[in-house]
C-alpha positions, 0 to 999 in steps of 0.5 A: 500500500502506498503512502497516499493510500495509507494516509487516506485510509487512516483518515477514514478509520476515524469515521469523522463526518465529511465536511460540508460543500461550503467548508470544502469550497472555502478550503480550496479557495484558501489553497488557491490563494496560497499557490497563486502567491507562491506562483508570483514568488517563483516568477519573480525568482526566475526573472532574477536568476535569469538576470544574474546569469546574463550579468555573470555570463562572461565574467563568472561562468560558475555563478551564471551556471548556478543561477541557471540551475536555480532558474530551472528548479523554479520553472519546474516548481512553477509548472507543478503549481500550474497543474495543481491549480488546474486540478484544484480549480476543477475540483472547486467548480465541481463542488460549487456545481454540486452545492448549487444543485443541492440548494436548487433541489432544496428550494424546489422541495420547499416550493413543492411542499408549499404548493401541496399545502395550498392545494390541501385547502381547496376542494375540487367540487367546490371549485367546479361549482364556483366556476359554473356560478361564474359562467352562469352569472356572466351569461345573465349579465350578457343577456341583460346588456343585450336587452338594454342595448336593443331598441324597442318600439322606436320608429316602428309607427312610421311608414317607410314608403311615406317617408320616402315619398316626402323625401322625394317631394323635398328634393323636387322642391329644391330642384325647382328652386335651382331651375328658377334661380338659373333663368336669365333676368328680364331687363327693367327698361320698357320697350319704346311705344308706338306714340314715341316712334310717331313723334320721332318720325315728323322730326326726321321729315323736317330735317330732310326738308331743310337739307334738300332746300340747302342743296 
């Protein structure tokens, strides 16, 4: 049995209750923060060792090589931390999803109990009877509205043919008035009478005689 197997088997032998999802998520977040800080530290050390190697490359190769060895170790540690962070992130997301599903199921069960409690106070027969009463009252109200809005006894005492004949007479009167107003007006001056023509003719004869004597 490996050391890892012994460690997990020893932890199970104590029969301690498993942690809640919230506790596990909190622990994983703390681990992520710790590894992230370690990651930043290693990146800084890698940059520093690289600068040391460049600075002593031509002057002191031994110091430069030692700096490069340390840089390689830091890079390996950084690579391991990257993998560990990916595993922890995957595990944390799985726990968060499981916790979310658990809370959703609890809420749905709570709502189902509430719906059941609400339905316990309802009688299907009483509901059907109430709906029938509502439908009946609606039909009665509609009949009352139709009866009120229907005209009763208005206009039935008049003969429609007589009304049409009276309308035609009115239209004919309007047409006659338009024709009368459209005729030309008679001049107000009177025509000359015969006596006036007889008086005018002797005067013309006298003028003709004076003209002949002058000639």
